[in-house]
C-alpha positions, -999 to +999 in steps of 0.1 A: +685-803+592+652-808+570+655-834+542+654-818+507+623-832+487+641-849+462+606-860+442+599-823+437+634-814+426+635-842+400+601-831+387+612-794+388+644-805+369+625-819+340+603-789+336+633-764+336+652-786+310+620-786+287+620-750+290+654-739+282+647-743+244+628-705+242+651-688+216+628-660+210+637-642+244+667-625+230+641-607+202+617-599+231+648-582+253+657-561+220+616-552+213+618-536+247+649-515+245+648-480+231+652-480+194+649-517+190+686-526+183+694-560+171+703-582+204+726-611+208+726-637+235+754-634+259+751-662+285+731-675+312+733-663+352+719-693+368+706-691+404+688-717+425+655-704+416+658-680+388+675-681+355+687-648+338+697-642+302+724-615+294+716-599+260+739-572+243+728-549+216+741-538+182+742-500+193+768-511+220+743-501+245+743-511+283+737-548+285+704-561+298+693-592+319+661-608+317+653-629+344+626-655+350+615-679+382+628-715+370+596-736+361+593-764+386+618-746+412+597-718+420+561-721+435+533-706+411+522-684+435+556-668+441+563-666+401+532-644+396+546-619+419+578-614+398+558-600+366+532-606+340+533-637+323+508-626+296+534-599+285+564-620+281+576-641+251+550-665+242+533-661+275+563-679+287+569-667+323+568-635+343+598-620+340+620-591+351+642-570+325+671-549+343+703-536+334+734-558+335+756-551+366+793-557+359+810-578+384+820-612+399+805-630+429+821-618+463+820-653+476+843-662+446+868-639+455+871-643+491+867-678+493+896-703+498+901-728+469+881-760+472+881-792+454+842-787+444+819-758+438+795-778+463+821-774+488+812-747+518+827-714+515+854-706+537+865-670+534+904-662+533+918-642+560+941-616+542+942-581+542+914-576+514+887-587+539+890-553+558+877-533+527+851-557+522+839-555+559+839-518+558+813-518+530+791-545+547+787-524+580+779-495+559+751-516+543+743-530+576+742-499+594+717-481+568+696-513+574+694-510+610+682-476+610+649-488+593+621-491+618+587-510+612+558-511+636+543-549+621+555-579+608+535-590+575+519-623+577+525-653+550+500-645+521+509-673+496+526-706+504+525-737+480+509-773+486+502-762+525+466-754+538+469-713+536+436-714+554+457-724+588+478-694+583+470-659+598+466-633+574+466-600+596+497-581+604+516-589+634+522-562+660+541-582+688+569-603+692+544-629+708+517-627+682+543-632+656+559-662+678+529-684+682+518-687+643+555-697+639+557-725+662+521-737+644+538-733+610+565-755+621+543-782+631+523-779+604+554-785+582+561-817+603+525-831+595+527-824+558+560-821+544+571-849+525+606-864+533+609-839+564+627-867+588+650-896+579+637-920+601+614-925+632+635-913+654+645-883+636+608-877+633+604-880+673+632-855+675+617-828+656+584-832+672+595-828+706+613-797+696+588-781+680+562-788+709+591-774+733+595-744+712+559-733+715+560-741+752+589-716+757+571-686+741+549-679+769+574-683+793+602-660+777+589-637+754+579-604+765+546-591+744+567-562+733+556-542+702+585-535+684+601-517+670+608-543+643+638-544+618+645-551+582+655-589+578+671-608+546+681-644+552+702-644+519+724-617+525+754-633+519+787-631+500+770-654+472+746-626+466+769-597+460+787-587+433+822-567+433+846-552+410+875-580+408+904-556+411+890-528+435+866-550+453+839-522+454+807-540+459+787-532+425+753-548+437+733-566+461+710-594+450+681-612+460+661-591+485+631-608+471+620-625+501+631-596+525+606-591+556+607-575+587+613-593+620+621-593+657+650-573+667 
């Protein structure tokens, strides 16, 4: 497992704490609502890379959520994709304003009790899983029916030489896997704290080179079709009604891409 960059995390935390004091956000959201009703702060929704503020309105209309990428946690290149900084309150950050969807995290509903919130989620094994799995299977079936002829290349990445990355669309599995192998080697050379010690670095070096060697031997130069893939499709990013267990929202599709089937 790649070691997390603690220096970058500490710097991000400091930027985030200094940024939290912006109180004009509620008034800004109210100004974007039809009729401009008075707004009131109703709580934070915190993610690993985003912060959302829930706003209620005096006219009892639907709640709203304004979502920002956390300063110091999200690369500027990716933050700029979320919205327009110049239109946000005090040019604060790119933003998205959305309707608030009621529900609680599916992970909270399904997990067995743990001592701390940081513990690994272990799903319960009672009959309520059947209805949840039925819904998830339906979503996965719908996604599986989408076919794509290409895989998109990386367009932006922080602190890495972007000139070393391909920009054209990939039309075959082999064309995708070779740049992927080169990317892993580039990470090994440039990412801070990627290894715990000399022996760990050696193992990572060997594994990456062997992965690259295996592509030509075992990968057919097929041309798709490719499937939609989201590496964050998990119970933690799904909201459900606490009584019926009906899924009310699926979150964090922002880095979804087409991938090998």
